[in-house]
C-alpha positions as CSV (number, residue, x, y, z in Angstrom):
1,M,25.3,-3.9,17.7
2,R,23.9,-1.0,15.8
3,A,25.6,0.1,12.6
4,P,27.0,3.6,12.7
5,S,24.6,5.0,10.1
6,P,23.1,8.5,10.5
7,L,19.8,7.1,9.4
8,P,17.2,5.9,11.9
9,L,17.0,2.1,11.4
10,G,16.3,2.4,15.0
11,E,16.2,5.2,17.6
12,G,19.5,7.0,18.4
13,Q,21.4,5.3,15.7
14,G,24.4,7.0,14.4
15,E,24.2,10.2,16.6
16,G,27.4,11.8,17.7
17,V,29.5,9.9,15.2
18,S,32.3,11.7,13.5
19,R,32.0,11.2,9.7
20,A,34.1,11.9,6.6
21,R,32.6,11.9,3.1
22,L,33.7,9.3,0.6
23,S,35.7,10.4,-2.4
24,R,33.6,11.6,-5.3
25,R,36.1,10.5,-7.8
26,R,36.5,6.9,-6.7
27,L,33.4,6.0,-4.7
28,L,30.6,7.8,-6.4
29,A,31.3,6.9,-10.0
30,S,28.9,4.0,-10.3
31,L,25.5,5.6,-9.8
32,P,23.8,6.2,-13.2
33,A,23.1,9.7,-14.4
34,L,20.6,11.7,-12.3
35,S,19.2,14.5,-14.3
36,L,16.3,17.0,-14.2
37,L,13.3,15.8,-12.2
38,A,9.9,17.2,-12.8
39,A,6.4,16.8,-11.3
40,G,2.8,16.8,-12.5
41,C,-0.5,15.4,-11.4
42,G,-1.5,14.3,-14.9
43,A,-1.3,15.1,-18.6
44,R,-3.3,18.3,-18.1
45,D,-0.6,19.6,-15.8
46,L,2.4,19.1,-18.1
47,V,3.5,22.5,-19.2
48,P,6.9,22.8,-21.0
49,L,9.4,25.1,-19.3
50,A,10.0,28.4,-21.0
51,L,11.5,31.7,-20.0
52,S,8.0,33.2,-20.0
53,T,6.9,30.8,-17.3
54,A,9.9,31.1,-15.0
55,T,9.4,32.1,-11.4
56,P,10.1,35.8,-10.9
57,A,13.6,36.7,-9.7
58,A,12.1,38.2,-6.5
59,D,10.7,34.8,-5.5
60,R,13.6,32.4,-6.1
61,K,13.8,30.9,-2.7
62,V,13.4,27.1,-2.9
63,R,11.7,25.5,0.1
64,V,12.9,22.0,0.9
65,A,11.0,20.1,3.6
66,T,12.8,17.4,5.6
67,H,12.2,15.8,9.0
68,N,13.9,16.9,12.2
69,R,15.5,13.5,12.9
70,P,19.2,12.5,12.4
71,A,18.5,11.3,8.9
72,G,16.6,14.5,8.0
73,L,19.3,16.7,9.5
74,W,22.0,14.9,7.4
75,A,19.9,15.3,4.3
76,G,19.2,18.9,5.0
77,N,23.0,19.6,5.5
78,T,23.7,17.8,2.2
79,I,21.2,19.9,0.3
80,T,22.5,23.1,2.0
81,A,26.0,22.3,1.0
82,A,24.9,21.6,-2.5
83,A,23.0,24.9,-2.7
84,G,26.2,26.7,-1.8
85,R,27.8,25.5,-5.0
86,I,25.0,26.6,-7.3
87,P,26.3,29.4,-9.6
88,L,25.1,32.9,-8.5
89,E,23.7,33.6,-12.0
90,R,20.9,31.1,-11.3
91,H,19.6,33.4,-8.6
92,L,18.4,30.4,-6.5
93,T,18.5,30.3,-2.8
94,F,17.4,27.4,-0.6
95,A,15.7,27.1,2.7
96,V,15.7,23.7,4.4
97,L,12.6,23.4,6.6
98,P,12.9,20.6,9.2
99,L,9.5,19.5,10.4
100,N,9.3,18.1,13.9
101,P,7.6,14.7,13.6
102,T,5.8,14.8,16.9
103,R,2.2,15.0,17.9
104,P,0.9,16.9,20.9
105,D,-1.5,14.1,21.8
106,V,1.2,11.4,21.9
107,A,4.1,11.1,24.3
108,P,7.4,12.1,22.6
109,A,9.0,8.6,23.2
110,V,6.1,7.1,21.2
111,A,5.7,9.8,18.6
112,N,9.5,9.9,17.8
113,A,9.7,6.1,17.5
114,F,10.8,5.0,14.0
115,A,7.5,3.1,13.6
116,N,5.5,6.3,14.0
117,W,7.2,9.5,12.9
118,P,7.3,8.9,9.1
119,S,3.5,8.9,9.1
120,V,3.4,12.0,11.3
121,Y,5.9,13.8,9.0
122,V,4.0,13.2,5.8
123,E,0.7,14.1,7.5
124,Q,2.3,17.4,8.5
125,L,3.3,18.0,4.9
126,G,-0.3,17.6,3.8
127,T,-1.4,20.3,6.2
128,L,1.0,23.0,5.1
129,G,-0.4,26.0,3.1
130,G,0.5,29.3,1.7
131,D,4.2,30.2,1.9
132,S,4.8,27.1,4.0
133,I,4.2,24.7,1.1
134,P,7.6,23.3,0.1
135,D,8.9,23.0,-3.4
136,L,10.8,19.8,-2.8
137,V,10.4,17.0,-0.2
138,V,13.1,14.8,1.3
139,V,12.1,11.2,1.7
140,D,13.9,7.9,2.5
141,S,13.3,4.8,0.4
142,R,12.6,2.8,3.6
143,W,9.5,4.8,4.4
144,L,8.4,6.1,1.0
145,I,5.2,4.1,1.5
146,A,4.1,6.6,4.2
147,A,4.2,9.4,1.6
148,A,2.3,7.2,-0.8
149,K,-0.4,6.5,1.8
150,A,-0.7,10.2,2.6
151,D,-0.8,11.0,-1.2
152,V,1.5,14.1,-0.7
153,L,3.8,13.6,-3.7
154,V,3.0,13.8,-7.4
155,D,3.5,10.9,-9.8
156,L,6.6,11.5,-11.8
157,N,5.9,8.8,-14.4
158,P,4.0,10.9,-17.0
159,L,6.6,13.5,-17.1
160,L,9.6,11.1,-17.0
161,R,8.2,9.3,-20.1
162,A,8.3,12.6,-22.0
163,E,11.9,13.5,-21.0
164,K,14.6,12.5,-23.5
165,W,17.3,12.4,-20.8
166,F,15.4,9.8,-18.7
167,E,16.7,6.2,-19.3
168,P,15.1,3.8,-16.8
169,A,17.5,1.0,-17.6
170,A,20.4,3.3,-16.5
171,Y,19.0,3.3,-12.9
172,G,18.7,-0.4,-12.6
173,D,17.0,-1.6,-9.5
174,C,17.3,1.8,-7.8
175,L,14.1,3.1,-9.4
176,A,12.1,0.6,-7.5
177,A,13.1,2.3,-4.3
178,G,11.2,5.4,-5.3
179,R,8.1,3.6,-6.7
180,A,5.1,2.9,-4.6
181,R,1.6,1.8,-5.6
182,G,2.5,2.1,-9.3
183,R,3.7,5.7,-9.0
184,Q,7.3,7.0,-9.2
185,L,7.2,9.3,-6.3
186,A,10.9,10.2,-5.9
187,L,14.3,9.7,-7.5
188,P,17.5,9.1,-5.5
189,L,20.4,11.5,-4.8
190,A,22.2,9.1,-2.4
191,V,22.5,5.3,-2.2
192,W,24.0,3.3,0.6
193,T,24.7,-0.4,0.7
194,D,25.4,-3.1,3.2
195,A,29.1,-4.1,3.5
196,L,31.8,-5.1,5.8
197,V,34.7,-3.5,7.5
198,Y,37.6,-5.7,8.5
199,D,40.8,-5.4,10.5
200,A,43.6,-5.7,7.9
201,G,46.2,-6.1,10.7
202,A,44.4,-9.1,12.2
203,F,44.1,-10.8,8.8
204,K,47.8,-10.3,8.2
205,A,48.8,-11.4,11.7
206,E,46.9,-14.7,11.3
207,G,47.9,-15.3,7.7
208,V,44.3,-15.1,6.5
209,R,43.6,-14.0,3.0
210,P,41.6,-10.7,3.1
211,P,38.1,-10.4,1.6
212,R,38.1,-10.2,-2.2
213,P,35.5,-9.9,-4.9
214,D,35.2,-13.6,-5.7
215,W,35.0,-15.0,-2.1
216,G,32.0,-16.9,-0.9
217,W,30.1,-17.5,2.3
218,T,32.1,-20.7,3.0
219,E,35.3,-18.6,2.7
220,L,33.9,-16.0,5.0
221,L,33.1,-18.6,7.6
222,A,36.6,-20.1,7.2
223,A,38.2,-16.6,7.7
224,A,36.0,-16.0,10.8
225,Q,37.1,-19.3,12.3
226,S,40.7,-18.5,11.8
227,L,40.4,-15.1,13.2
228,T,38.4,-16.0,16.3
229,K,40.5,-15.9,19.4
230,P,39.7,-15.8,23.2
231,S,39.7,-12.0,23.1
232,R,38.3,-11.4,19.6
233,W,35.4,-12.7,17.5
234,G,36.0,-13.4,13.8
235,L,32.7,-11.6,12.8
236,A,30.3,-9.3,14.7
237,L,26.7,-9.0,13.5
238,D,24.6,-6.0,13.9
239,R,21.0,-6.3,15.4
240,D,19.5,-4.4,12.5
241,P,18.7,-6.9,9.8
242,P,20.2,-5.1,6.9
243,S,23.6,-4.9,8.6
244,T,23.5,-8.5,9.8
245,A,23.4,-9.4,6.1
246,L,20.0,-11.0,6.5
247,L,18.4,-9.2,3.6
248,T,21.5,-9.6,1.4
249,L,21.9,-13.3,2.2
250,G,18.2,-13.9,2.0
251,R,17.9,-12.5,-1.5
252,Q,20.9,-14.5,-2.6
253,R,19.1,-17.7,-1.4
254,G,16.0,-16.8,-3.3
255,A,13.8,-14.8,-0.9
256,S,11.7,-12.1,-2.6
257,I,11.2,-10.0,0.6
258,A,9.5,-7.4,-1.6
259,G,5.9,-8.2,-0.6
260,G,6.7,-8.1,3.1
261,A,6.8,-11.9,3.5
262,L,9.5,-11.8,6.1
263,T,9.0,-15.4,7.1
264,E,9.4,-17.1,3.7
265,P,11.7,-20.2,3.7
266,A,14.6,-18.7,1.9
267,L,14.9,-15.8,4.4
268,L,14.6,-18.2,7.3
269,D,17.4,-20.3,5.8
270,A,19.5,-17.1,5.7
271,L,18.6,-16.4,9.3
272,R,19.6,-20.0,10.2
273,F,23.0,-19.5,8.7
274,L,23.5,-16.3,10.7
275,G,22.4,-18.1,13.9
276,D,24.8,-20.9,13.2
277,L,27.7,-18.4,13.1
278,V,26.8,-17.5,16.7
279,H,25.7,-20.8,18.2
280,R,27.2,-23.7,16.2
281,Q,30.3,-22.2,14.6
282,K,30.9,-19.8,17.6
283,V,32.6,-17.2,15.5
284,A,30.3,-14.3,16.4
285,P,28.8,-13.1,19.7
286,A,25.2,-13.6,20.6
287,L,23.0,-10.6,20.4
288,E,20.5,-9.4,23.0
289,A,18.1,-6.4,22.9
290,N,20.8,-3.7,23.7
291,P,24.1,-4.9,22.2
292,P,27.2,-2.6,22.5
293,S,27.8,-0.1,19.7
294,V,29.6,-1.5,16.7
295,L,31.9,1.5,17.0
296,E,33.1,0.3,20.3
297,V,33.5,-3.2,19.1
298,M,35.7,-1.9,16.3
299,A,37.7,0.5,18.5
300,Q,38.5,-2.2,21.1
301,R,39.4,-4.7,18.4
302,Q,36.8,-7.2,19.7
303,A,36.0,-8.4,16.2
304,A,38.0,-8.9,13.0
305,M,35.0,-8.2,10.8
306,V,31.8,-6.2,11.4
307,G,28.8,-5.3,9.3
308,I,28.4,-1.7,8.3
309,V,26.5,0.6,5.9
310,L,28.7,1.9,3.1
311,G,27.8,5.2,1.5
312,S,28.8,8.7,2.3
313,Q,31.0,8.0,5.3
314,N,34.4,6.4,5.9
315,Y,34.3,6.7,9.7
316,W,36.5,3.6,10.1
317,H,39.5,5.7,9.2
318,E,39.3,7.7,12.4
319,P,42.5,7.2,14.4
320,R,41.1,4.7,16.8
321,F,40.1,2.5,13.8
322,Q,43.5,2.5,12.2
323,G,44.0,-0.4,9.8
324,F,40.4,-1.1,9.1
325,E,39.3,-1.4,5.4
326,A,36.0,-1.8,3.7
327,A,34.9,-4.9,1.8
328,T,31.8,-6.5,0.4
329,W,29.7,-9.4,1.6
330,P,30.1,-12.5,-0.6
331,P,28.2,-12.1,-3.8
332,G,26.3,-15.4,-3.6
333,D,26.5,-18.7,-5.4
334,R,23.4,-18.6,-7.6
335,P,23.5,-16.7,-10.9
336,G,20.8,-14.0,-11.0
337,Q,20.1,-14.2,-7.3
338,G,23.1,-12.2,-6.1
339,G,23.0,-8.7,-4.9
340,V,23.8,-6.6,-1.9
341,H,21.0,-5.0,0.1
342,A,20.9,-1.2,-0.5
343,Y,18.6,1.7,0.2
344,A,18.3,5.4,-0.8
345,P,18.5,7.6,2.3
346,L,18.2,10.8,0.3
347,M,15.4,11.0,-2.3
348,L,13.6,14.1,-3.6
349,G,10.0,14.3,-4.6
350,V,7.7,17.2,-5.6
351,P,4.8,17.9,-3.3
352,R,1.4,17.6,-4.9
353,S,0.3,21.0,-3.4
354,T,3.2,23.2,-4.6
355,P,2.1,25.9,-7.0
356,R,5.6,26.4,-8.3
357,R,6.5,23.3,-10.2
358,D,8.6,25.1,-12.6
359,L,10.8,26.3,-9.8
360,S,10.9,22.8,-8.3
361,M,12.2,21.4,-11.6
362,E,14.8,24.1,-11.9
363,A,16.0,23.6,-8.4
364,L,16.2,19.8,-8.8
365,A,18.3,20.4,-11.9
366,A,20.6,22.7,-10.0
367,L,21.0,20.3,-7.1
368,A,21.7,17.4,-9.4
369,A,24.6,19.4,-10.9
370,T,26.1,20.5,-7.6
371,V,25.2,18.0,-4.8
372,P,28.4,17.4,-2.7
373,D,30.5,14.4,-1.9
374,A,28.1,13.1,0.6
375,A,25.6,11.9,-2.1
376,L,25.9,9.8,-5.2
377,I,25.7,11.9,-8.3
378,P,26.5,11.4,-12.0
379,A,30.2,11.7,-12.9
380,G,29.5,14.3,-15.6
381,T,28.0,16.7,-13.1
382,R,30.5,16.5,-10.2
383,T,32.6,19.5,-9.3
384,P,36.3,19.1,-8.9
385,G,38.0,19.2,-5.5
386,G,36.5,18.2,-2.2
387,A,36.8,18.8,1.5
388,P,40.4,19.0,2.7
389,G,41.8,15.6,3.7
390,V,38.9,13.6,2.4
391,L,40.8,12.0,-0.5
392,D,43.6,11.1,1.9
393,Q,41.2,9.1,4.0
394,V,39.8,6.9,1.2
395,T,41.8,3.8,0.4
396,P,41.7,1.8,-2.8
397,A,40.0,-1.0,-0.9
398,D,37.2,1.4,0.1
399,A,36.7,2.5,-3.4
400,A,36.7,-1.0,-4.8
401,A,34.3,-2.3,-2.2
402,Y,31.8,0.5,-2.8
403,D,32.0,0.1,-6.6
404,R,31.3,-3.6,-6.3
405,A,28.5,-3.2,-3.8
406,R,26.8,-0.5,-5.7
407,A,27.1,-2.3,-9.0
408,D,25.3,-5.3,-7.5
409,A,22.8,-3.4,-5.3
410,R,19.3,-4.6,-4.7
411,F,16.6,-2.4,-3.3
412,L,13.4,-3.0,-1.4
413,P,10.5,-1.5,-3.4
414,G,8.9,1.7,-2.2
415,D,5.8,-0.4,-1.3
416,F,7.7,-2.2,1.4
417,P,6.7,-0.7,4.8
418,Y,10.0,-1.2,6.5
419,F,9.3,1.6,9.1
420,A,6.1,-0.1,10.1
421,V,7.6,-3.6,10.7
422,S,11.1,-2.6,12.0
423,A,10.3,-3.5,15.5
424,M,8.9,-6.9,14.4
425,L,12.1,-7.6,12.5
426,D,13.8,-7.3,15.8
427,E,11.3,-9.8,17.2
428,L,12.1,-12.2,14.3
429,V,15.9,-11.8,14.4
430,L,17.0,-11.3,18.0
431,P,15.6,-14.5,19.5
432,V,17.5,-16.5,16.9
433,L,20.8,-14.6,17.4
434,A,20.3,-14.7,21.1
435,G,19.8,-18.5,21.0
436,R,16.3,-18.5,22.5
437,K,14.4,-19.7,19.4
438,T,14.9,-21.5,16.1
439,P,14.1,-19.5,13.0
440,E,10.9,-21.5,12.6
441,Q,9.8,-20.8,16.1
442,S,10.6,-17.1,15.9
443,A,8.7,-16.9,12.5
444,A,5.7,-18.7,13.9
445,D,5.5,-16.2,16.8
446,V,5.9,-13.0,14.8
447,A,4.2,-13.8,11.4
448,P,0.6,-13.1,12.6
449,R,1.6,-9.6,13.9
450,I,3.6,-8.8,10.7
451,A,0.7,-9.9,8.5
452,A,-1.7,-7.8,10.5
453,K,0.5,-4.8,10.3
454,L,0.9,-5.2,6.5
455,V,-2.9,-5.0,6.0
456,D,-2.7,-1.3,6.5
457,Y,-0.2,-0.9,3.6
458,A,-1.6,-3.3,1.0
């Protein structure tokens, strides 16, 4: 089952899904302050902003580059909506420029694959010139390494050290998501976390206590056992590792993951636990290469709990999902090793080639103050109100789940080439969840190919 995220963990994921934004007031309060971003290639480029250096009013259109994929379109819509809230007296306008990540010499099915298009996208950025050079670039923390390899973004570290507003500790682990090869290439505007959605009606009917902040994996298993019936599974796992809780559970058991060692013992121990849910405990369905959509599983009440991505959407409050609520995965039993896997689908960097860094900085400041409900922004810069009906669709359980997950979020570093090894993650996980291999057998088969792929990103 694929999680209904608009971001391409795999091809076609999340397209055509009706989505509602989460409440700014309740769900977005936990991200630390996001202030003015700036860019520079080194100390010689650091020029303080002043009125005398401002971009002329006649040239105040900010060009924002994004990719023409579902994630890029979502990010572009978010930025466009934010730009509409910027006060007129700033005299800023925005043009979102989707780049089509294809290559004429490669078949579309290959060029558009998740393993390929991030590299094509950043290569295209490096070829732009003149009026086509963007002022801001949209990136995703899961493929930031592609931008680092292509060297298309400036290192923000020198300027950030000089900014009084910037407090690294306030960002927690999130800063690592925008850091690659020792350079801070982007800062986040949106953060999403792994989580659960559960059928509150099923829990009540079976007399099972709902998920809560202090529950553990043993209690999750017990709940799944009580909720499993001939026509319903207690828990449904998604094929994409983040939504099967593999990375969340693996970190809680001591896996580092950061260096791309996807076959380390702690991660395989987590995979074994998930496989046991399917084959030994029999509380979750086996997964094959093309499992049904998690949306259909939810709509047809075929599972009492499902893995989801929690961020800017509360799609589980569509009419056909009535009674579903959000919850967190168990936090883990080992102090200091807890955490919920998270990623930043909307990050902004400044292209190395832009000649208008003062305008880039001003535009980033404006976006940080006005970005809409769909992204996580600091409480002090949020605007009142929201889209009609949004607040009515957010429950206290949703808000509490997001707050807990975000407070305990853990990010893969920007050096991690998730986009390059995503298909191999399938090769590691699916044989185990399908019952064809043990975790050790699956790891032995896929480890050499993963190691070879990682050589290009060392």
